[in-house]
C-alpha positions as CSV (number, residue, x, y, z in Angstrom):
1,M,-23.8,1.2,8.2
2,I,-21.2,1.4,5.8
3,E,-19.1,4.8,5.2
4,E,-19.3,6.2,1.4
5,L,-16.3,8.1,1.3
6,P,-13.8,9.1,-1.5
7,L,-10.9,6.5,-2.1
8,Q,-8.5,8.4,-0.2
9,D,-11.0,8.0,3.0
10,E,-12.7,4.8,2.1
11,K,-13.3,3.3,5.6
12,I,-15.0,0.1,6.7
13,P,-16.0,0.1,10.1
14,V,-15.3,-3.2,12.1
15,S,-15.9,-2.4,15.6
16,K,-15.4,0.3,18.5
17,G,-12.1,1.5,17.7
18,L,-11.2,-0.9,15.0
19,S,-11.4,-0.2,11.3
20,L,-10.0,-0.7,7.6
21,H,-9.0,2.2,5.7
22,A,-8.1,2.0,2.0
23,A,-4.2,2.2,1.0
24,H,-3.0,6.0,1.1
25,E,-0.1,7.8,1.3
26,R,-0.6,8.8,4.9
27,F,0.0,5.2,5.8
28,V,3.3,5.1,4.4
29,S,5.5,5.8,7.4
30,P,3.6,4.0,10.2
31,L,3.2,0.9,7.8
32,H,6.9,0.9,6.8
33,Q,7.7,1.1,10.8
34,L,5.2,-1.8,11.1
35,V,7.1,-4.0,8.5
36,L,10.4,-3.2,9.8
37,S,9.5,-4.1,13.6
38,N,7.7,-7.6,12.1
39,R,10.1,-8.5,9.3
40,H,11.7,-11.5,11.1
41,W,8.4,-13.4,11.7
42,L,6.7,-11.9,8.6
43,Q,9.4,-13.9,6.8
44,H,8.3,-17.1,8.2
45,S,5.0,-16.7,6.0
46,L,5.6,-14.1,3.4
47,N,8.5,-13.8,0.9
48,W,8.4,-10.0,0.3
49,P,9.4,-8.5,3.6
50,Q,12.9,-9.2,3.0
51,F,13.0,-7.1,0.0
52,V,11.6,-3.9,2.0
53,G,14.3,-1.5,2.2
54,G,13.5,2.3,2.6
55,E,10.3,4.1,3.4
56,D,10.3,4.9,-0.3
57,D,9.9,1.0,-1.2
58,T,6.7,1.3,1.1
59,R,5.4,4.4,-0.6
60,Q,5.9,3.0,-4.1
61,N,4.0,-0.3,-3.0
62,L,1.2,1.7,-1.5
63,L,0.8,3.9,-4.5
64,S,0.7,1.0,-6.8
65,N,-1.6,-0.8,-4.8
66,R,-3.9,2.3,-4.4
67,M,-4.1,2.5,-8.3
68,L,-5.1,-1.2,-8.5
69,H,-7.5,-0.6,-5.7
70,Q,-9.0,2.2,-7.9
71,R,-9.1,-0.1,-10.9
72,G,-10.9,-3.2,-9.0
73,Y,-8.1,-5.5,-9.4
74,A,-6.8,-5.5,-5.8
75,K,-8.2,-3.8,-2.8
76,V,-5.6,-3.2,0.1
77,F,-6.7,-1.8,3.7
78,M,-4.7,-0.8,6.6
79,I,-6.2,-2.6,9.6
80,V,-6.4,0.6,12.2
81,Q,-6.9,0.0,15.9
82,G,-7.3,3.5,17.4
83,D,-4.9,5.6,15.7
84,D,-2.3,2.8,14.9
85,V,-2.0,0.8,12.0
86,V,-1.7,-2.8,13.3
87,G,-1.8,-5.0,10.1
88,V,-3.1,-5.2,6.3
89,L,-6.4,-6.9,4.8
90,S,-6.5,-7.1,1.4
91,F,-7.8,-8.8,-1.8
92,N,-4.5,-9.3,-3.5
93,A,-6.3,-10.2,-6.7
94,I,-9.7,-9.9,-8.1
95,E,-11.4,-11.5,-11.0
96,P,-14.2,-9.2,-11.7
97,L,-15.9,-11.6,-14.2
98,N,-16.0,-14.3,-11.8
99,K,-16.4,-12.1,-8.8
100,T,-13.9,-13.8,-6.7
101,G,-11.1,-12.1,-4.4
102,Y,-8.1,-13.7,-2.9
103,I,-7.6,-12.7,0.5
104,G,-4.4,-11.7,2.1
105,Y,-3.5,-10.6,5.7
106,W,-1.0,-10.1,8.3
107,L,-1.0,-8.7,11.7
108,D,1.4,-7.1,14.0
109,E,2.7,-9.8,16.2
110,A,1.9,-8.1,19.5
111,H,-1.7,-7.7,18.2
112,Q,-2.1,-11.2,17.4
113,G,-4.4,-13.9,19.5
114,Q,-7.1,-10.8,20.0
115,G,-9.8,-11.9,17.2
116,I,-8.6,-9.1,15.3
117,I,-8.3,-10.6,12.0
118,T,-11.4,-12.5,12.3
119,R,-13.7,-9.2,13.2
120,C,-11.8,-7.6,10.1
121,L,-12.5,-10.4,7.7
122,Q,-16.0,-10.5,8.5
123,A,-16.7,-6.7,8.0
124,F,-14.5,-7.0,5.0
125,M,-16.7,-9.9,3.3
126,H,-20.0,-7.9,4.4
127,Y,-18.5,-5.0,2.9
128,Y,-17.7,-6.4,-0.6
129,A,-20.9,-8.8,-0.7
130,Q,-23.4,-5.9,-0.3
131,Q,-21.6,-4.1,-3.0
132,G,-21.9,-7.2,-5.4
133,E,-18.3,-7.2,-6.4
134,V,-17.3,-10.4,-4.8
135,R,-19.2,-13.5,-4.1
136,R,-16.3,-15.9,-3.9
137,F,-13.8,-15.3,-1.3
138,V,-10.7,-17.5,-1.3
139,I,-7.7,-18.0,1.2
140,K,-4.7,-19.7,0.1
141,C,-2.3,-20.5,2.9
142,R,0.7,-22.9,3.7
143,V,-0.5,-26.3,5.3
144,E,2.3,-25.4,8.1
145,N,0.7,-21.9,8.9
146,E,-1.6,-23.5,11.3
147,R,-3.1,-19.7,12.4
148,S,-4.0,-18.8,8.7
149,N,-6.1,-22.2,8.5
150,Q,-7.6,-21.6,11.5
151,V,-8.5,-17.9,10.3
152,A,-10.2,-19.7,7.1
153,L,-12.1,-22.4,9.5
154,R,-13.5,-19.9,11.9
155,N,-14.8,-17.7,9.3
156,G,-16.7,-20.3,7.5
157,F,-14.3,-21.0,4.8
158,L,-14.3,-24.7,3.3
159,L,-11.3,-26.6,2.5
160,E,-11.3,-27.2,-1.3
161,G,-8.2,-28.9,-1.4
162,C,-4.1,-28.9,-1.2
163,L,-2.1,-27.3,-4.0
164,K,1.0,-29.2,-4.3
165,Q,4.1,-27.3,-4.1
166,A,2.5,-24.2,-4.8
167,E,4.3,-21.6,-2.9
168,F,8.0,-20.7,-3.0
169,L,9.2,-19.5,0.2
170,N,12.7,-19.4,2.0
171,G,14.1,-21.4,-0.7
172,H,11.6,-24.2,-0.7
173,Y,8.4,-25.0,-2.1
174,H,5.4,-25.7,0.2
175,D,2.0,-27.1,0.0
176,Q,-1.0,-24.8,0.1
177,N,-4.5,-25.2,1.4
178,I,-7.2,-23.6,-0.6
179,Y,-10.2,-22.5,1.3
180,A,-13.3,-20.9,-0.2
181,R,-16.7,-19.2,0.8
182,I,-19.3,-18.0,-1.4
183,I,-21.9,-15.6,-0.4
184,D,-24.5,-15.5,-3.2
185,E,-27.0,-13.1,-1.4
186,V,-26.6,-9.6,-0.1
187,L,-25.9,-10.0,3.6
188,E,-28.3,-8.1,6.0
């Protein structure tokens, strides 16, 4: 059952000991530490980690994401296992008229390979399909990012095409695969 809580406590249960929590200031310090401890490998897939300086950078980012969350243009959730923040799952952008959400995620390197992203992604899609806010779920990832491509395929996404030189990362343009999954009806 989905918990209806104010935004600061919005929570999507995933499984025993695993849940998604909406961006909130209480996550600033643990998220910042997680980014710092994962910065090296994150920079192989994401451009932004190199620009994270002090904890205030993380605070400003979370607060701006919270505002976008409230307005329905993005949704950012912390992946919480037990009492620890272990990653992030989000709609980096939402097109409200088209009911399309562009999914982004990353997970602490030590927690990878345990099915955490797959379980969280299923709960996340179920939640937003039930709400009627999103019906088209999209994942874009670099062709070379085998793990993200596998996440999309494991979760029922279909490859719609390849965007040529669509992502600038580490000084080079890379091709991106674009995957989508459409959920027309409310899930049971």
